[in-house]
N, C-alpha and C positions, 0 to 999 in steps of 0.2 A: 504493500500498500503508500509508505515514504517511499517507496524506488518511483514508482505513478509522484505522487506530488513531485516527487524534483525532478523531473523525466518534463512532466508538461511544465511548469515554472518555466523552468530554463528555458524553454521555449518561446512560451508568451513572451517569456518577460527578452531575448531576443525581440524579438516580434515586435513589443510593445515596448523597449526601452526608451526611442526617436520619439512617439508619440507622450509619452509622462513625461521627458525631459522638457517637448515642445505646452507639451497645458501650462506645466508649472511656470515655465517664462512666458508666457503670454498672456497669462493670470495675472505673473505680477501685474504687465501693459493695460488689460483690461481695469485692473481695479481705482486708475487715476484716470484712461482715457477713454470711455462710453463709445458702444457703437453711434457712429452719428445720427442723428434726429433733431427733430424738430421742434423746440420747446415752446410750450405757448406762451413764451413771451416776447419771444421770438415771432414767433405765427400772427400776433392781434401786434405784435409793435409794429408789423409790417405794416396795417389797414391806415386808414384816413379816413374822416368823418363821412358822413352818409352823406347823396347829395339828396335829399329828398326833396328836390325841386322836380329832380328828373323821374320820380317813383310816382310812375301814372297808373298799372295795372294792382289793383288787391292780392294777398298771397291766394285766394282762394283758384282765383283763377288763372297765378306763379302755378302755382298744384296743375291744377288739369292741361296746362300747355307742356307743363313737361312728360306729362304720359305713365308718371309713378301713381300708377293708384294704389299700394301702400305708403305710399307716403307719409309720414312717422313726425321728420323737423325738415322746418325749412328757415334756413339763415338772412339776413339780404347785408351784401357787403360793397365795399364802392371796388372798381375794380381802376383800371385805366383805362377805361372804354367807356366808363359808364356804371354808373348800378347795377349787383345781379342778384335773382335768386339763386341761393342754390336748397336745391329740394333734392331729399335726401329719405328711404326707404332701408330697410335692412338688409340688403344684397348691393344696391345700384342712387348713384347720386348722378346728378343735373344739373345745370345752367339757365335762367332762363332772364331775359332782359328784364327789366324793374319798369321800361317806358316802353314797350310794346311785346312784351310776352316771348317774342323769341327766340331760338337757339342758341343758346352765348356759348359754345363749345371752344377749346380755340383751338385753331388749325393753321392759322396761320403764325408764322415762325416771328413775324413780326409784332402779334399782339403779344405772343410771350416775351420777348425779349423787351415792350414797354413795360406790363407786369411786374418784372422781377427786377424794372429800373426805379421805380417807384420803391417796391415791397422794401428793395437798398436806400432810396430814401428815406421812409419811413421808421428804418432802423435807423440812421445816422450813418452805412458803408456808403465806402464813391464805388461808384459804379458808369462813371465817364467812358470806362472802353469797355461798355459788356455787352459779350458778343454769343450767339448762338452757337457750342456744343455737338448736340445730337438732339435727336430726337427715337427714343426708342423704346420697349416695353421696360426690358432689367439692361443693368450692368452690378457693379459688385455692393455702390452702398441704398440700393434701391430694391431688391432683389425678394423683403421683407413681402409676409402677402398682403399687407395692412395698405399697403400701396396700387395692390389690384383693382381696389373700385376710379383711379385715377388715372387707370394705362393709355396707351402709350404715356411720355415722359418727356416735355421738354428741359434741355438739363443748357444751362444758362451760366457763364464763368463773369465775374460781370470786374475782374480786371482788377482788383483789389490790392492790397501788400501783401492781403491775406492767403490769397489766393480763391475766395469763396468762389462753391458752385451751388448754384439754385435747382431745385428741380419744379414745372411749372405742368399741374395739373392739364391733362390738355381734355376731359369736361367739367372739368369748373372751374378752370380760371385760377385756380388760389396756386398760392406757392405752401408744398407739401414734407419742401427736404433742402437741410441746407449743409454744406459739409464745410472744413476747410484744411490747406492742404495739409496741414499737419493734421488734421484727425485722422485726415487717409493715410498718410503715412505714420501713424503709433498706429494702427486697425492694421493697416497689413500685419507690422506683429502682432497685436492684439487678437482682435473676437474673429478677424480673417481666418486665421489660424484654431486659435483654439476650441471657433462653435466648426473650427473643416469648413467653411464658405465659401469657396471658390465660387466663381456667378452661374459656371456651366451645373457645378451638382446643386445648388443650393435656389437654382428658379426650377427642378422639379421637387416640390415639397416630401413628395413619398418617399424617392427616391430617396433622398440626403436624410430624412428622420429614420430610413429603413437602416443605411450603412452609418449612421453616426451615433445611432441603435446599441447597432452592433458590436463596433468597434469600443464605444463604452462599456460592454457589460463582459468584453472580453477579456477589456482593462482589468474591469474589479476584478475579475478571476486570476487572473494573475496574483494583481495584489495579495487578494487574500489570502494566495496559496504558497507569496511571499512571506507573512504576517506567520502563517504556520511551521516555514519550514524554521524563523524569526525566529520564535517562542520554544522551540524544540530543541533547536543549536547552541539555544545556548551555555556556559560553560562561567562556573562557577569557581571563581577568586576569591574563598573568603567570604568578604563582603560587596566581592565586586564581582559585574557582569564583563565573564569576558567572551573572545569566538574562538574554535576552534580553527580557523582559517587566517590565513598569511595575505597581506596584501591586501589587491586591489578586494576582494574576495571578503578581506577580515571588516575594511569599511565600510564598504558595502552592507553588509550582517547591522555591524554595529551603530550606523546612522539609520537604517533601515529601522535598530527595535529603537528609539529614538523619536520619529515620528511612524510611527504605525497608525498610531491612533487616529490621528492628522488625513495622511493619505489615505486606509484605507476612510474615513467619510470622505475626504476630498471627492476621492473615484467613484466613488457609492452612487455620494447628490446630484455630481457631475453627469452619471447616468439616468439618474432621477429630471433632469430636464429634459429628457428626450423620455420623458413618461407617456404624457400626451392622450393620456382616457386611459393608459394600463393598465397599472394599479389603484393609482389612484382618481379622484374623481376629476374634471375639469375647470369645475366652479365652475359650468354656464349655465341660463333658465334654463329652468327644465320647459317644451314643448307648448305647457299650458301658464307656468312663469312670463313668458315671452308672449304669447295673448293676450296676457293682461301689460303686461309693462309697453309695448309695442302695438299697442290697438291704435290700427290709424284711425283718428280721430276724423271729426265734420269740420274740414277747414270752414265751411258757411259760417259756422260761430265764430270764428277773426273777427268780423265785420264789429261785432258787440266791443272791437280791444280798440277801434278805427276813434274814439271822441279822446281818446288817450292820448294828443300827439309821440311824433318819437322825438325823442330830446334831439336838439341841434349836433349836441357834442358826439349821439352814439356811433363807434365807430364799425357796432357789427349789431348786428337785430336781430331774434332768434325768438321763431316760433314755435311752439312742443306743445307734446297732453302730455298731462298728468295726473293717473287716477280717473280719467275719462274726463278732464278739463284743463282746455287750454289756457299757458299761459304764455307771454312778448319778455321778452326778458332785454332793456338797453345795453350797453356794453358800452361803458364809458372809459371804463379804464381797466388793464389789466386787474385795477385791487375793485373798482366799484361796478355797482351794474343796477338800478334798475327796474324792480321784480312785478308784472300787470295782471294778474289773475281775468278771466274771460266772465265778464258781467257780476266785476265785484265791484262798484262803483266807487265803496270807502276806501278800498285798499292805493297809497297812494305812492305805494312800492318802496319807501323812507328806507324797511329796513333788507330790501336786497336779495334774501333768502329763500328759499323755502324754512315752514317753521315743523316742529318736528308735532305739530298733530296732522300736520296735513300729509306729513312718511306714514306718519299708525295709519292712519285711513286706510292708504294705501296698501301695506304689506300686511293688513288683515285680509286683505282680500289676493295675498299671494301664499299665506300657511297660519297658522293656526297659533292660537296661544302667543302671539305674540303681547309685547310688551309696550312699556314710550321712548322712543327711540333716541336714546343718548350719542351728545355733541364730540364722535374722537377724541383722541387727549395724544400730542405729539408722541406720545412716546411709548406708544401703544404694540402688543406684541408682533399686531396681521393689522402691518400700514396700511392705508389707502387718500388720498388726495385730491379733494379737488381742481378740477382744471383751473377753474376760478381764483387767484391767492389773499388767502383770509374767509373765503369760505366755508363753512361747517360737512364734515363728513356727520351723516347718519349711522347710528347701526342700531337695526331691530334685530333684539332676541325673540327669534318666535320659537322655543323652546328647540331642539339642538340646529333650526336650521336661521345663521346671521346674513342678515342682508347688509352691507354699507352701500348708500345714495347720497349721490353728491347732492346737496341743499344749494346748486349755484342752476342747476337745467335738471336736476330728477333723476338722473341716468343712474340707473344702478349699475354699481365700483367694480363690489367684488356678491356673492356666492357664495357661502363656506359654512360647506354640513361638513360634522366630522372627519370626513376620509379629508377634506380641502382641507381645513386647520391641521391636519397633520403631514401635510405635502409642503408647506408653509416651513416649519420646524424643521422635518424630513431634508428638502431641499435648500431651500432657501436661506435659510436660520447654517447648515451646517457648510454648506458652499459657497457666503459671502458673508457671512460672522458678524450681519444684520442682527444679533440680540440688541435686544434696546440697551441693556448697560454698556454693552460698546459701538452703540452709535451716541449715545451717549456722550461716550470720551473717542471721540472722530483718532485723531494725533495715537492709542493707547489701537485701536482699530486697523490700522495703516502697519501703525511693527510690525502688530499680529503677523495679519495678514504676508506683510513681505518679507517676515524673518521667517515664516513656517513652507511659504513658497522658493525663497534661496534653498532651504534643507532639505526640499521634494528635488528641487535642480537638482540637489549637487548629489543625493542620495541616486537621483535617474541616469547621472555623470557617470558613476562609478559601472551603475548596470549598463552602460553603453561599451566603456571600455573591455569588462568582463567578458559581454554575448558578441564585438569585435574578433576577441582575443578567440572564444571558444569559434565561433565559423572560421577565421585564416587556423587553426586548427584542424579543423575538421576538412575541411575543402583544399585543404595545403599538403595533408599527405596522402 
């Protein structure tokens, strides 16, 4: 039995030692430089005030013109070619001109370039030398599935000092992603390596999922077998722990013993990052729950909001249904919004956000035994944040089922059953060390993550040397 373990660990180690080293090294980079994305502050910062004088059709007409029969949300934004409605359903979105209801998708590179320049100016970026780079479905930074409803994308290089590139949705004309030269460079050594994320593989999500899941599982088995061998081969020397090996084998053994717990939990939790519903629930709403939260409202009811004029400072206006009632929120800046409820003439919107009572009325339709929603604290063990700065996130506990709901726009941010709550600790906490106590002391967390990953990298290098020597001896004989 032990001979089989030795043999299996030896050849799995030879096969995966480079992968282990890559994961530890790229993990350090990823801790400090995440995968490129457009933050809410960056997205919102690119908007100018909506020109209300050019808004000539009502929301209900925009929905009809979009052809999206299951529309759940409508947003009004200002583009370089005028105000447009963005009509969104569960699976697709379309842009409609607010002046005449015509299609407002972006087919012209000149328009995409103008949108990119306006966005850059709104954020204080230099776009004097902006130019279209490409129009395509996928590249290295736009492969995530979240961009599927926006493809193809226009990629525009701003020509600024940071070498910023922005991506424009051809369907809505919005900026949906930005990257800088620094982000792109570090991510080639970080996320792209760590997630095994080359465009040709990641653009086929099902294939990428199977490949990385299988590799991670085999790596976990190799680490587990190594831990078993490492513990069995411990040699006691008084009160000290020694190794029966010499040279690189001894170094591999002793460093492995020092980092056994970290390597096992980190590789295992990394494998769980690819779970996608295999062992744990995915945290998604059930069909019945989705029917309640994503039901397409009667958009005719938006006419009751018309007497409440849109704020002249509004840079984004959104209409959405929450618990069967339509709301309109005028976003004045990233930290302030005005929320108006259809049919409630007494509500002036100064509070700005949904109330706990309104959230409870919805969650009681989703599940039974729901308590009064509480506002999440910053140090909660299951973090969820609103897209609007300063907005409350309400947690409603319905027995063993929890719902986290954004007080700014009514979106369900998390659905946490017992399985999903367990997954949060088995994956996120073990892999990123986002324990509340460490999040409260970020420098300590940085030192801990970098230090352990460096030890893991050194451990992997000893395995590479041993593996190379084994291969040389085997094939040179």
